[in-house]
C-alpha positions, 0 to 999 in steps of 0.5 A: 206858805201859799194860800188858795188866793195865791194859787188863784192869782197865779192861775188866773181863776177865782179862789172858789174855782181853785178850792173846788178843783183841789178838793175834787168837786165832781160837780165842777166843770172846767177845761183840762187846761184850767185844771192844769194851770191850777195844779201847776200853780199849786206845785210851783207855790209849794202848796202843802195842805194835803201832805201836811194833813197826811203827816198829821195822821202819821202817814208818810208821803209816797214818791211815784215816778211818772213818765209821759210820752207826749211832747208839749207840741203833741199835747197841743195837737191832740189833748187826749193824753193831757187829760190822762196826765191831769187825772194822774196829777190830780189824784197824786195831789189829793192823796199827798203823793210826791209825783216825780217826773221821769225823762228820757235821754237817748234810750235811757229813762232818768230822774233828778230825784235822789230819793226812793221811788215807791212805784212808777206810772207810764202813760202811752205806748211802750216796749218790753225793753222800756218796761224793764227800765221802768222796773229798775226804778221800782217793781211796782208799775202801772201802764195807762192806755196800753195793754202790753202783757198779762203780767202787767197792771194796766188801765185801758179804755174799752175801745172795742165796745165803743166801736160797736156802739158807733157802728151800730148807731150808723147802721141803724141810721141807714149808713151802709158805706162807712169810711175810716180815718185814723192814725198810727202810734209807734213803740220801741224802734219805730214799730207801728201799733195797729189801733184797736179802733181800726181792728174793730172797724175791720172785724165788725164791717167784714162780718156784715160784708160792708168793709171796703179797704178803699175807704180806710185812710191812715195818718197821724192823730192831728188836725192837719192829717185829718184835713189831708186825709179827708181831702184824699178820701174825697178824691175817690169815686166811692164816697161814703155816707158817713166817716168814723174818725179816730180822734176829735182833733182829726175830725176837726181837720176833716170838717174843715176839708168838707166845709171848703169843698161845700160838702154839708155835714150831716146832710151829705156826710155824717161824721163821728169822732172819738175822745169828746175833747172840750172843743167837740161840743163847740165846733160847727156842727157840734161833733158826735163823738165817743166820750173817753173818761181819760181823766178818770183813767189817770186817777184809776192808775194811781189807785191801782198802783197804790193797791199794788204797793199795799197788797201782796198779790202776784196776779196782774190786774187790767182795768177796762174803763167804759166809753159812751157815744155822745150824739150831737149834730154832725151825724144823722140818717143816711140820705138826709140831703135828698129829703131836705132838698125835696122838702125845700122844693115843696116849701117853695 
């Protein structure tokens, strides 16, 4: 039987770290990639502690199907869904749940598992036709990060309130011209979904007569597109004093574009990102961003599915997870450049 030391050796971390991760120590701060290595190593080595404990209590482990719509390359480019997946895997592991991976061939979802699935979780954006297929595996189903229908259980972040926090903060700091760089996601037969952040940005600034469509630039949620879209934005004669960028990965690319053009952040342009990925606090300047509790979203989805399985309710639940604005050095008051330049002259 595999031990904590075996897992530590395979994952390349200390036994203490493995123990604290597997026992859900909330005071431990480790990167999502490290958590993934530990859970992957535990699964590969057949670590059975939690399942054995459940059997000792006379409980039968549940089988939950899980479909994850991001490819490995997409996950590397934007770790948002990586953290959701880790939250789901962590919750299933700690609760002794057998997590069964579903996969897609052409337009059909499949699994190599021969047993009964007690429920299904899907992380990402899906069509009603997709959901119909998922429900063929089990009537118990939860969506993570997407609200499709009031008839389905789901867990979503509170993007609208988060956008209000961001725009309130920028306006309080004197920014009247605010740009938006964001992305599009697709569902079904390549049907684009309008991002709630983009919609909230439009509604908020329109009410204040500050919305300018020329300052909105849309691509994919990647660092490469953040770089290209920022370069495109800088070609316009109107240059905003601040940009909201809908993912930290895009913001990292945008910061590179600004650096190459010699534009200072935040003196010339303030930048606010979204997600608060691990790298956000370590880049230069450290990124002001919205913290989305993605791992907690994954854990909440597992708990919601378990509650659905164990109850007889017929009304769906929508769990909305709050977000927090984390202010760092990439943002500040509008007009900082002029004030700093004047201060330099006075100091000479």
